[in-house]
C-alpha positions in Angstrom: 7.6 -42.3 -7.9 10.0 -44.3 -6.9 12.8 -45.2 -4.4 15.3 -42.9 -6.7 14.1 -39.6 -5.9 15.4 -37.8 -3.8 13.9 -37.1 -0.6 15.6 -34.2 0.8 18.0 -31.8 -0.2 21.9 -32.5 -0.9 24.9 -30.6 1.4 25.4 -27.7 -0.7 25.7 -23.8 -1.0 25.3 -23.7 -4.6 21.3 -23.6 -6.6 19.8 -26.9 -7.2 19.2 -28.1 -10.6 15.7 -27.9 -10.0 15.1 -24.2 -10.0 15.4 -24.0 -13.3 13.1 -26.5 -14.4 10.0 -25.0 -11.2 10.7 -21.4 -12.7 10.8 -22.0 -16.7 7.1 -24.0 -15.2 6.1 -21.4 -13.7 6.4 -18.8 -16.7 4.9 -20.5 -19.0 1.6 -20.8 -16.5 1.3 -17.8 -15.4 1.4 -16.7 -18.9 -1.6 -18.8 -19.4 -3.2 -17.4 -16.3 -2.4 -13.8 -16.8 -3.2 -14.2 -20.5 -6.9 -15.6 -19.8 -7.6 -13.1 -16.7 -6.2 -9.9 -18.5 -9.3 -9.9 -21.1 -12.4 -11.6 -18.7 -13.8 -8.5 -17.9 -13.5 -7.3 -21.1 -14.7 -10.4 -22.9 -17.9 -10.6 -20.6 -18.7 -6.8 -20.6 -18.4 -6.8 -24.6 -18.0 -10.5 -26.5 -20.4 -13.3 -24.6 -23.1 -14.4 -26.7 -25.7 -16.9 -25.7 -26.3 -20.5 -27.6 -27.6 -18.7 -30.3 -24.6 -16.8 -30.8 -26.6 -13.3 -30.4 -24.3 -10.7 -27.7 -25.3 -11.8 -24.5 -23.2 -8.9 -22.1 -22.9 -8.3 -18.6 -23.0 -4.8 -17.1 -20.0 -3.5 -15.2 -20.5 -4.2 -11.8 -21.9 -7.7 -12.8 -19.1 -8.2 -14.6 -16.7 -7.4 -11.9 -18.5 -9.0 -9.3 -18.1 -12.8 -10.9 -15.0 -11.6 -11.7 -13.4 -11.8 -8.0 -15.9 -14.4 -7.7 -13.9 -16.1 -10.2 -10.8 -14.8 -8.4 -11.7 -16.1 -5.0 -11.9 -19.5 -6.2 -9.2 -19.4 -7.4 -7.2 -18.6 -4.0 -9.7 -21.2 -2.2 -9.0 -23.8 -3.7 -4.9 -23.9 -2.6 -6.5 -25.5 0.7 -7.2 -28.6 -1.2 -4.3 -28.9 -3.1 -2.2 -28.6 0.2 -4.2 -30.9 2.1 -3.4 -33.8 -1.2 0.1 -32.7 -1.1 1.4 -32.8 2.3 -1.3 -35.7 3.6 -2.0 -37.5 -0.1 0.1 -37.4 -2.8 2.6 -35.1 -2.3 3.8 -32.2 -4.2 5.0 -33.3 -7.6 1.9 -35.2 -7.8 -0.6 -32.6 -7.0 1.1 -30.3 -9.1 0.8 -32.9 -12.6 -2.5 -33.8 -11.6 -4.3 -30.8 -11.6 -2.6 -28.8 -14.3 -4.5 -31.8 -16.4 -7.5 -29.8 -15.2 -5.9 -26.3 -15.2 -5.4 -27.3 -19.5 -9.2 -28.7 -19.9 -10.7 -25.0 -18.4 -8.3 -23.1 -20.7 -10.1 -25.9 -23.9 -13.3 -25.0 -22.0 -13.1 -21.4 -22.5 -11.6 -21.1 -26.3 -14.5 -23.5 -27.3 -17.1 -22.1 -25.9 -18.1 -18.3 -25.7 -21.6 -18.7 -24.1 -22.0 -18.4 -20.2 -21.8 -22.2 -20.2 -18.3 -22.5 -21.6 -17.5 -19.1 -18.7 -18.4 -21.2 -16.3 -17.3 -24.5 -16.7 -14.2 -23.2 -18.0 -13.7 -20.8 -15.4 -15.0 -23.8 -12.6 -11.7 -26.2 -14.2 -9.3 -23.2 -14.0 -10.1 -22.6 -10.5 -9.1 -26.3 -9.0 -6.3 -26.5 -11.6 -5.2 -23.4 -10.7 -5.7 -23.1 -7.3 -5.0 -26.2 -6.0 -1.6 -26.4 -7.3 -0.5 -22.5 -5.9 0.5 -23.8 -2.4 2.9 -26.6 -3.9 4.7 -24.7 -6.5 5.9 -22.3 -4.4 6.5 -24.9 -0.9 8.0 -26.9 -3.9 10.3 -24.4 -4.8 11.6 -24.2 -0.8 12.0 -27.6 -0.5 15.0 -27.1 -3.1 16.7 -26.4 -0.4 18.9 -27.0 3.0 20.3 -25.3 5.9 23.5 -25.2 3.6 22.5 -23.0 1.0 19.1 -21.8 2.4 21.1 -17.8 2.1 19.6 -18.0 -1.6 16.8 -19.0 -0.5 15.7 -15.4 -1.1 17.0 -14.7 -4.3 15.4 -17.9 -5.4 12.4 -16.5 -4.7 12.9 -13.2 -6.2 13.8 -15.0 -9.6 10.2 -16.9 -8.8 8.1 -13.7 -8.4 10.3 -12.1 -11.7 9.8 -15.5 -13.9 5.7 -14.9 -12.9 6.0 -10.7 -14.2 7.6 -12.1 -17.5 4.9 -14.3 -18.3 2.8 -11.9 -16.8 4.0 -8.9 -19.2 4.0 -11.0 -22.7 0.7 -12.2 -22.5 -1.2 -9.4 -21.0 0.0 -7.8 -23.9 -0.5 -10.3 -26.7 -4.0 -11.0 -25.5 -5.6 -8.3 -25.7 -4.4 -7.8 -29.3 -5.9 -11.6 -30.2 -9.3 -11.1 -28.5 -9.5 -7.1 -30.4 -8.5 -8.9 -33.6 -9.5 -12.4 -33.8 -12.1 -13.6 -31.6 -11.9 -15.5 -28.1 -10.6 -18.5 -29.6 -7.5 -17.6 -29.8 -7.4 -15.0 -27.2 -8.5 -18.0 -24.4 -7.0 -20.6 -26.7 -3.5 -19.7 -27.0 -3.0 -19.3 -22.7 -4.5 -22.9 -22.5 -1.5 -23.9 -25.1 0.8 -22.7 -22.9 -0.6 -24.0 -19.8 0.5 -27.7 -21.6 3.7 -26.3 -22.6 4.1 -25.6 -18.5 3.1 -29.3 -17.7 5.4 -31.1 -19.8 8.3 -28.2 -18.7 7.8 -29.5 -15.2 7.4 -33.2 -16.1 10.9 -32.7 -17.6 12.4 -31.9 -13.4 10.9 -35.1 -12.2 14.8 -36.6 -11.8 16.3 -33.4 -10.3 13.9 -32.5 -8.3 13.3 -33.2 -4.5 10.5 -34.8 -3.9 9.2 -34.0 -0.2 7.4 -37.2 0.9 3.7 -36.9 1.7 3.2 -38.3 4.7 -1.1 -38.2 6.2 -0.4 -39.1 10.4 2.7 -36.9 10.3 0.6 -34.3 8.3 -2.2 -34.3 10.4 -0.1 -34.5 13.8 1.8 -31.1 12.8 -1.1 -29.8 12.1 -2.9 -30.1 14.6 -0.2 -29.6 17.5 0.4 -27.3 20.0 2.6 -25.6 17.7 1.0 -26.3 14.3 -2.3 -25.1 15.8 -0.2 -21.5 17.3 1.5 -21.0 13.9 -1.6 -20.9 11.8 -3.7 -18.7 13.8 -0.8 -16.0 14.2 -0.1 -16.1 10.5 -3.9 -16.1 10.1 -4.1 -12.7 11.5 -1.9 -11.2 9.2 -3.3 -12.5 6.5 -6.9 -11.1 8.0 -5.1 -7.7 6.9 -3.5 -9.1 4.0 -6.8 -9.6 2.0 -7.4 -5.9 2.4 -4.2 -5.0 -0.3 -5.8 -7.9 -2.3 -9.0 -6.5 -2.8 -7.6 -3.4 -4.0 -4.7 -5.0 -6.1 -7.0 -7.4 -8.2 -9.0 -4.6 -9.4 -6.3 -3.5 -11.8 -7.6 -6.0 -13.9 -11.4 -5.4 -13.7 -12.9 -1.9 -12.9 -9.6 -0.2 -13.9 -9.8 -1.9 -16.9 -13.4 -0.8 -17.3 -12.2 2.8 -16.3 -9.5 2.7 -19.5 -12.5 2.0 -21.6 -13.4 5.8 -20.5 -9.7 7.2 -21.0 -8.0 9.1 -24.2 -5.1 5.9 -24.4 -3.0 7.5 -26.4 0.6 6.8 -24.9 4.2 7.0 -25.6 2.3 6.8 -29.8 0.3 4.0 -28.8 -3.2 3.9 -28.7 -3.6 1.1 -26.1 -6.6 -1.5 -25.4 -7.9 -1.5 -22.4 -7.0 -4.2 -20.5 -3.2 -4.3 -21.8 -2.8 -1.5 -19.3 -1.8 -4.0 -17.2 0.8 -4.8 -18.7 2.5 -1.8 -16.5 2.1 -4.3 -13.2 4.8 -7.1 -14.4 7.4 -4.3 -16.4 7.4 -2.4 -12.9 8.1 -5.2 -11.1 10.9 -6.3 -13.3 12.1 -3.2 -12.6 11.2 -2.7 -8.7 12.8 -5.8 -7.5 16.4 -4.8 -8.2 15.2 -1.4 -7.0 13.7 -2.3 -4.2 16.5 -5.0 -2.8 19.9 -3.1 -3.6 18.6 0.6 -2.9 15.6 0.6 -1.4 15.8 -0.9 1.3 18.9 -1.2 2.5 18.2 3.2 3.0 15.3 2.0 4.6 17.9 0.1 7.1 19.4 2.7 7.7 16.8 4.5 9.6 15.6 1.6 11.2 15.6 -2.5 11.6 13.3 -3.3 8.2 11.6 -6.3 9.4 9.2 -8.0 6.8 6.2 -7.1 9.2 7.2 -3.5 8.8 8.1 -3.9 5.2 4.2 -5.1 4.7 3.1 -2.1 6.7 4.2 0.6 4.6 3.4 -1.3 1.7 -0.3 -1.0 3.3 0.0 2.9 3.4 1.6 3.2 -0.2 -1.4 1.3 -1.5 -3.6 4.5 -0.8 -3.1 6.7 -3.1 -3.1 4.2 -5.9 -6.7 4.0 -5.3 -7.3 7.9 -4.3 -6.1 8.6 -8.1 -8.7 7.0 -10.2 -11.0 8.5 -8.1 -9.8 11.7 -9.4 -9.7 10.5 -12.4 -13.9 9.1 -12.3 -14.3 12.8 -11.0 -12.7 14.4 -14.5 -14.5 11.5 -16.3 -17.7 12.3 -14.9 -17.1 16.0 -16.0 -17.4 15.3 -19.2 -13.3 15.2 -19.7 -10.7 13.0 -20.9 -7.9 12.1 -19.1 -4.9 10.8 -20.7 -4.3 7.1 -19.3 -1.2 8.1 -17.8 -2.7 8.8 -14.4 -3.6 5.1 -14.2 -0.1 4.3 -15.6 0.7 6.8 -12.5 -1.6 4.4 -9.8 0.6 1.5 -11.3 3.8 2.6 -9.9 1.9 2.8 -6.4 0.4 -0.1 -6.4 3.3 -2.5 -7.6 5.4 -0.8 -4.7 2.8 -2.1 -2.6 3.3 -5.4 -4.4 6.8 -5.7 -3.9 6.5 -4.8 0.6 3.6 -6.9 0.7 3.7 -9.9 -2.0 6.6 -10.9 -2.0 7.8 -10.2 1.5 4.8 -12.6 2.8 5.1 -15.2 0.0 8.8 -15.8 1.9 7.5 -14.8 5.3 5.0 -17.3 5.2 7.3 -20.3 3.9 9.8 -19.9 6.6 7.3 -19.5 9.5 6.0 -23.0 7.7 7.1 -25.6 10.1 8.6 -28.5 7.3 5.6 -31.2 7.4 2.8 -27.5 7.0 4.8 -25.9 3.9 1.8 -25.9 1.5 -0.4 -25.9 4.1 0.3 -22.5 5.5 1.1 -21.1 1.5 -2.4 -22.3 0.9 -3.9 -20.1 4.1 -0.9 -17.2 3.2 -3.7 -17.7 0.0 -6.7 -17.7 1.3 -5.8 -14.5 2.5 -6.0 -13.3 -2.0 -9.6 -15.7 -2.0 -11.0 -13.1 1.2 -9.9 -9.7 -0.6 -11.3 -11.2 -3.8 -14.6 -12.0 -2.0 -14.8 -8.7 -0.2 -14.3 -7.0 -3.6 -17.1 -9.8 -4.9 -19.1 -8.8 -2.0 -19.5 -5.3 -2.6 -20.0 -5.7 -6.2 -23.3 -7.8 -6.0 -24.7 -5.2 -2.8 -24.1 -2.2 -4.3 -26.4 -3.6 -7.7 -29.8 -1.8 -7.9 -32.1 -3.6 -9.8 -32.3 -2.8 -13.3 -36.3 -1.0 -14.3 -38.0 -3.2 -15.7 -41.4 -6.2 -15.8 -43.0 -9.5 -16.4 -45.1 -9.9 -19.5 -48.5 -11.6 -18.7 -49.3 -12.3 -22.6 -47.9 -12.3 -25.3 -48.4 -8.6 -27.5 -47.2 -5.2 -27.8 -45.4 -3.6 -24.6 -45.5 0.3 -25.1 -42.9 1.6 -22.4 -42.0 5.7 -21.9 -39.4 7.1 -19.7 -39.2 10.7 -18.5 -37.0 12.4 -17.5 -36.3 15.7 -15.4 -33.5 17.6 -14.9 -34.5 19.1 -11.4 -34.9 22.6 -13.3 -38.2 22.0 -14.1 -36.8 20.6 -18.0 -38.3 17.5 -19.4 -37.8 15.1 -22.0 -40.0 11.7 -23.6 -38.6 9.0 -24.9 -41.1 5.5 -26.0 -40.1 1.6 -27.3 -42.6 -0.9 -28.0 -41.4 -4.0 -27.4 -42.3 -7.4 -28.9 -42.9 -10.6 -26.5 -43.9 -13.7 -28.3 -45.3 -16.8 -27.7 -43.7 -20.2 -27.5 -46.5 -22.1 -27.4 -47.0 -24.1 -30.5 -49.1 -22.6 -33.2 -49.7 -19.4 -31.7 -49.9 -16.3 -33.3 -47.2 -13.9 -33.4 -47.1 -10.1 -33.4 -45.4 -8.7 -37.0 -41.8 -7.7 -36.4 -39.7 -5.2 -38.1 -37.5 -5.9 -39.7 -34.0 -4.6 -38.2 -31.0 -3.4 -40.8 -27.2 -4.2 -39.3 -25.4 -0.6 -39.3 -21.9 0.6 -38.2 -21.9 3.3 -35.6 -19.8 5.8 -34.1 -20.9 7.9 -31.3 -19.8 10.7 -29.0 -20.4 10.7 -24.9 -23.2 11.6 -24.6 -22.5 13.7 -22.1 -20.1 15.9 -24.0 -22.9 17.5 -26.5 -23.2 21.4 -24.5 -21.2 23.7 -23.1 -19.8 27.1 -22.3 -18.3 28.7 -24.7 -14.8 28.8 -24.7 -14.5 25.5 -22.6 -12.4 22.8 -24.3 -14.6 20.0 -25.4 -12.9 16.1 -26.2 -15.4 14.2 -28.5 -14.5 10.4 -28.3 -15.5 7.9 -31.6 -17.1 4.6 -30.6 -16.9 3.0 -34.1 -18.0 -0.6 -33.3 -19.9 -3.5 -35.7 -21.1 -6.5 -34.1 -20.2 -5.6 -30.9 -16.5 -5.1 -31.7 -13.9 -2.2 -32.3 -12.7 -2.5 -35.6 -12.0 0.9 -37.0 -8.7 1.1 -38.7 -8.7 5.0 -39.7 -10.2 7.6 -38.1 -10.5 11.6 -39.6 -12.9 14.3 -38.1 -13.7 17.8 -39.6 -16.8 20.4 -39.5 -19.9 20.2 -41.4 -21.4 23.6 -39.8 -20.7 26.3 -37.5 -22.7 28.9 -36.0 -22.0 32.1 -38.5 -20.0 34.1 -36.1 -17.0 31.2 -35.3 -13.8 31.5 -36.6 -13.0 28.0 -36.4 -11.5 25.8 -39.1 -10.5 21.7 -39.2 -6.9 23.0 -38.4 -8.5 23.6 -34.8 -9.3 20.1 -34.6 -6.5 18.2 -32.5 -6.0 15.3 -32.8 -8.0 14.9 -36.3 -6.6 11.3 -36.9 -7.3 9.6 -33.7 -10.2 8.0 -31.9 -10.9 11.4 -29.9 -10.8 15.0 -31.2 -10.4 18.5 -28.7 -11.4 21.8 -29.5 -12.6 24.7 -27.8 -16.4 26.4 -29.6 -16.0 30.3 -29.7 -18.9 31.4 -29.9 -22.9 30.1 -28.9 -24.4 28.0 -31.3 -24.7 24.4 -32.5 -21.8 22.8 -34.5 -21.5 20.0 -36.5 -18.9 17.9 -36.8 -18.3 15.0 -38.8 -16.7 11.5 -37.9 -15.2 9.6 -40.9 -13.6 6.6 -40.2 -12.8 3.0 -42.3 -13.7 -0.9 -41.1 -11.6 -3.2 -43.8 -12.4 -2.0 -47.3 -15.8 -0.1 -46.4 -15.8 3.7 -45.2 -18.7 5.6 -42.9 -19.0 8.8 -41.9 -21.4 10.1 -38.9 -22.1 13.4 -37.8 -22.5 15.0 -33.8 -24.0 17.8 -32.8 -22.4 19.7 -29.9 -24.0 22.8 -28.7 -21.6 26.1 -26.7 -24.8 27.9 -24.3 -25.3 29.4 -21.4 -29.2 28.1 -20.9 -30.2 25.4 -19.5 -31.0 22.6 -22.0 -34.0 19.7 -21.7 -32.9 16.4 -21.3 -32.6 13.2 -23.6 -34.3 10.3 -23.2 -33.0 7.5 -25.6 -34.1 3.7 -24.5 -32.1 1.1 -26.0 -33.2 -1.3 -28.5 -34.6 -4.7 -27.8 -34.8 -7.6 -29.6 -37.8 -9.7 -29.3 -38.4 -11.3 -26.1 -39.9 -14.7 -25.8 -42.7 -14.7 -22.6 -40.9 -17.8 -21.4 -37.9 -15.5 -20.9 -39.5 -14.1 -17.6 -38.5 -10.7 -17.2 -38.0 -7.3 -19.6 -35.1 -5.3 -18.4 -35.5 -1.9 -19.6 -31.9 0.1 -19.9 -31.8 3.8 -20.9 -28.7 4.5 -20.2 -28.0 6.3 -23.5 -30.3 9.0 -22.0 -28.1 11.9 -21.1 -28.4 16.4 -20.1 -26.6 18.0 -22.3 -25.3 21.0 -19.7 -24.6 18.3 -17.0 -27.5 18.2 -14.5 -28.5 15.5 -12.5 -31.5 13.4 -14.4 -34.4 12.5 -12.1 -35.8 8.9 -14.3 -39.8 7.7 -14.6 -40.5 5.1 -16.2 -44.5 3.9 -17.4 -46.1 1.1 -18.9 -48.4 3.1 -21.7 -49.9 0.3 -23.5 -50.2 -3.6 -23.3 -52.0 -6.1 -24.9 -55.9 -6.8 -24.8 -56.2 -8.5 -21.3 -53.2 -8.0 -19.8 -53.6 -6.6 -16.3 -50.3 -4.8 -15.9 -50.2 -1.3 -15.1 -47.0 1.3 -14.4 -46.5 0.3 -11.1 -45.9 -3.5 -12.0 -42.8 -2.0 -13.3 -39.5 -2.3 -11.0 -36.9 0.0 -10.5 -39.2 3.0 -12.0 -36.8 5.1 -11.1 -33.6 3.9 -12.3 -32.4 4.6 -16.1 -31.1 1.1 -16.0 -28.8 -1.4 -13.6 -26.7 1.3 -11.4 -24.8 0.8 -8.8 -24.4 2.4 -4.9 -21.0 3.7 -5.0 -20.7 5.2 -8.3 -17.8 6.9 -10.0 -15.7 8.4 -7.3 -17.3 7.2 -4.2 -16.5 3.3 -5.0 -12.8 4.3 -5.3 -13.1 6.7 -2.0 -14.3 4.4 -0.1 -11.7 1.3 -0.9 -8.9 3.3 -0.6 -10.6 4.5 3.1 -10.9 0.6 3.5 -7.1 0.5 3.0 -6.2 3.3 5.3 -8.1 1.6 8.0 -6.7 -1.6 7.6 -3.0 0.0 7.6 -3.1 1.9 10.8 -4.7 -1.1 12.3 -1.9 -3.8 11.5 0.6 -0.9 13.0 0.2 -2.7 16.5 -0.2 -6.1 14.9 2.9 -6.6 13.1 4.9 -4.9 16.8 3.2 -7.8 18.6 4.1 -10.3 16.3 6.8 -12.9 17.2 8.1 -16.0 14.9 10.4 -18.8 14.1 12.1 -19.2 10.8 11.7 -23.1 9.5 14.3 -24.4 7.5 14.9 -27.9 6.1 18.1 -29.5 7.0 19.9 -31.6 4.9 19.3 -34.9 6.8 15.5 -34.3 6.7 14.4 -31.9 9.4 13.7 -28.5 11.0 16.0 -26.5 11.6 14.6 -23.6 13.6 15.8 -20.3 14.3 14.4 -17.7 16.5 13.5 -14.4 14.3 12.5 -11.0 15.0 9.5 -10.3 13.1 
């Protein structure tokens, strides 16, 4: 870098000249990160392919677990970036070098839609994005001296505003690109923005304050009594903050998956499930001035508002943000189709909590760190995000029950049977034949049935029987090669019970994906959904039964492609099964046919009592669990906030620390 670069801030009471380059870089980098992150779960559950181009999708729980494992890695690598910056390369060189790794990760995601491309891409992004995180925020603070320290709070708000501006644009755009143009462009555009962010940062090199690395000073200050005390006391705070991130980062995983099952019409638009995340950055930009100029001054009139008190209040505000999704899940399980407006209300609560927890903790961490430990302390704060994501990933890995299935011992035809009972004596049976191929040369394979490609439309299976007089909402799921692309919809009645007085005019939202009507008498109602995909028209019929009697469950087994013997286990999936009138189902799998010479029997089927891959914490109980954990965290944090006492470290114009005693 040379000796021409400043190594300490100039005496001034105005904004440093390097700040615009840092803010511009942050906006573009956050566009790239949040754009990729917005569509990641949808990509894993709707678009992921194998090496032959066939779909190789993850279950919801597995995708959630791996999403948060990635989040854990992103926020674990900051400790590496901090050591590189403070002890070896300096913040500027560290940010520039790891940004190149970051760009390579986006490139891997854009070029390869398989699990290999996903793994390589996310690993490189975790190294690059994680490594620069503590350096960028600390680099902002390095531009300030004692004379303009009063502007530090404002610049951190600008910093956060730029994050959310980039996040807003990318969260709206990348889901649209994924839906209509596929993963290559959806991941490619964020990669281009990351390259742009790197160029912006490089252009600010001549006006930045470059704090030189110092291995000996870094080690001695970190291992000093003051350094270890600082890390120890802050570590206790961060352990509590971790639970906030365990909940907050699920806005990009479980909340997206929940939105798939909700009525997404809002403000005259049918939103994509991953686009709803845009509510967070928009609310952040609205809430920052609201909290700075209205909420915080009002609180200060009632009591002295310290940083740790803000964080404590934010913890309590997070709790209702997860109670609302729990309530929504109850409605969904009851066969209702709740509006996405309820999720928007959850965003109001969790964004208010983010303002009080995240922004406060970012500024608080910088001011509590001695000069040679700024990046390290910021990395320690970011490890709270790592711990939070690690907790969520661990929960989602731990709650998964194994999918039912078996390991074939010979090539040939295996027929499995799924028997369902609803607890009131009714039962039904479904069967499926699985073809197992031998990979050995010159082997004889069974004749395979010819499968024709198809476009489907269906309704949630649990809403197929209802008592007369109860409102019913049907949702059309139209797919072509796993991607919803229908352009137009129209619902109509095909057949009604003879005594019914309903007509097509009684169907609400007739030209949307979902329709609503109230059956007026007992009997069978046949509805038809017309839809258009490009220049092709298609239609499907859906039966709905209005009755007060108990109905037998319906057993449906997901069709399997031919299985190679060398591939190992065959996973069975009966999750499309349902009880028409909503009774709880009991499942039992059995093997009714195997190739001659096979030693397999029904007892060799694993997970025989599961319909498919299931979870221990399901539906509302999942959200209640996290809400309870957050409430417990908030209560336990109160005595910690009262106990903590710290000092504020601000860099003087002579390059030394100016310490100020501070009430937490």
